[in-house]
C-alpha positions in Angstrom: 23.8 -93.3 74.2 24.8 -96.7 72.8 28.0 -97.3 70.9 26.2 -97.9 67.6 24.4 -94.6 67.8 27.7 -92.8 68.7 29.3 -94.2 65.6 26.6 -92.5 63.5 27.4 -89.0 64.8 29.4 -87.0 62.4 30.7 -83.6 63.4 31.1 -80.9 60.8 33.5 -78.8 62.8 36.3 -79.3 65.2 35.5 -77.6 68.6 37.7 -75.7 70.9 37.2 -76.2 74.7 36.7 -73.0 76.7 35.1 -71.8 79.9 33.2 -68.5 79.4 30.5 -67.2 81.7 27.6 -65.7 79.8 23.9 -65.1 79.8 21.2 -67.0 78.0 17.8 -65.7 77.0 14.9 -67.6 75.4 14.5 -66.3 71.9 11.5 -64.0 71.6 9.8 -66.4 69.2 9.9 -69.1 71.8 9.0 -67.2 75.0 5.4 -68.5 75.0 6.5 -72.2 74.7 9.4 -72.0 77.2 8.7 -70.1 80.4 11.5 -70.2 83.0 10.8 -69.9 86.7 11.8 -66.7 88.4 13.8 -68.7 90.9 16.4 -69.6 88.1 16.5 -66.3 86.2 18.0 -62.9 86.8 15.9 -59.8 86.9 16.2 -59.4 83.1 14.9 -63.0 82.5 18.3 -64.4 81.6 20.0 -67.5 83.0 23.7 -67.7 83.9 25.4 -70.4 81.7 28.9 -71.4 80.7 30.1 -71.9 77.2 32.4 -74.9 77.4 33.2 -75.4 73.8 32.8 -73.6 70.5 33.1 -74.3 66.8 32.1 -72.9 63.4 28.8 -74.7 63.9 27.7 -73.6 67.4 28.4 -73.6 71.1 28.4 -76.2 73.8 26.7 -74.8 76.9 26.5 -76.0 80.5 23.5 -74.8 82.5 21.5 -75.5 85.6 18.4 -75.2 83.5 17.4 -77.9 80.9 16.2 -76.6 77.6 14.4 -79.0 75.2 15.6 -80.0 71.8 14.7 -77.4 69.2 14.6 -74.5 71.6 15.8 -71.2 70.2 18.0 -69.2 72.6 20.2 -66.1 72.5 23.6 -66.2 74.3 25.4 -63.0 75.1 29.1 -63.0 76.0 30.3 -59.9 77.7 33.8 -58.7 76.9 34.5 -58.6 80.7 34.2 -62.4 80.8 36.9 -63.2 78.2 40.2 -61.4 77.4 40.5 -60.2 73.8 36.8 -59.8 73.1 36.1 -56.3 71.9 32.4 -56.0 72.5 29.4 -57.9 73.7 28.9 -60.8 71.3 25.4 -62.3 70.7 24.7 -65.7 69.2 21.3 -67.0 68.1 21.3 -70.7 68.7 19.1 -73.8 68.4 19.4 -76.5 71.0 20.4 -79.7 69.2 20.7 -82.0 72.2 20.8 -81.9 75.9 22.0 -84.3 78.6 22.3 -84.3 82.4 25.9 -84.3 83.4 25.6 -83.9 87.2 22.8 -84.3 89.8 23.3 -80.7 91.0 21.5 -80.4 88.4 23.8 -79.6 85.6 23.1 -80.0 81.9 25.2 -79.9 78.7 23.5 -78.6 75.6 24.9 -78.8 72.2 23.7 -76.0 70.0 23.9 -74.9 66.4 24.1 -71.4 65.1 20.9 -70.0 63.5 21.3 -68.0 60.4 19.3 -65.1 61.9 21.5 -62.8 64.0 24.6 -64.9 64.3 27.4 -63.7 62.1 30.4 -65.6 60.9 32.6 -62.7 62.2 31.2 -63.2 65.7 32.0 -66.9 65.8 35.4 -66.3 64.1 36.3 -63.7 66.8 35.2 -66.0 69.6 37.2 -68.9 68.1 40.3 -66.7 67.7 40.1 -65.4 71.3 39.5 -68.9 72.7 42.3 -70.4 70.6 44.7 -67.7 71.9 43.6 -68.2 75.4 44.2 -72.0 75.1 47.7 -71.3 73.6 48.5 -69.0 76.5 47.4 -71.6 78.9 49.5 -74.2 77.2 52.6 -71.9 77.3 52.3 -71.5 81.1 52.0 -75.2 81.8 54.9 -77.4 83.0 55.8 -79.6 79.9 56.8 -82.4 82.3 53.5 -82.4 84.1 51.4 -85.2 82.5 48.3 -84.5 84.7 47.6 -81.2 83.0 47.1 -80.7 79.3 46.0 -77.7 77.4 42.5 -77.9 75.8 42.7 -79.0 72.2 40.0 -79.2 69.5 38.1 -82.4 69.8 35.4 -84.0 67.8 34.1 -87.0 69.5 31.9 -85.8 72.4 29.1 -83.7 70.9 26.6 -84.0 68.1 26.6 -82.4 64.7 26.2 -78.7 64.5 27.7 -77.8 67.8 
């Protein structure tokens, strides 16, 4: 992306970095348009992904599978994958953008929350748990070690709605 285009991107929400293993399903309304190979899916048709950042607007997801702009997906976070989460949390998302970040292959996809199925309480709970996890991580770091820094909310790397 060129510098001029990057300057036009305005984020609506600060994001919090995280690292949460979860499962992604193609939304039932999009299963005819997006068919994933059996070689990349689990028996239930889901794909293992990582949530790498979250905000009031959506989630940033890393995946070995590329999903096109506009895809509707469902991400489920199991409470076993993050301390403090009370129950399985489900987010209905729309892929806003995607980019290859490694040749392995590895993709980053910025998503926005869809009104249907995603509740403010669910994202608030995820943000609270993630913020607490980041604070705990910061408390355990050596304050004199400049090579490691706790994750902080950022706003310059992803597009609007994520």
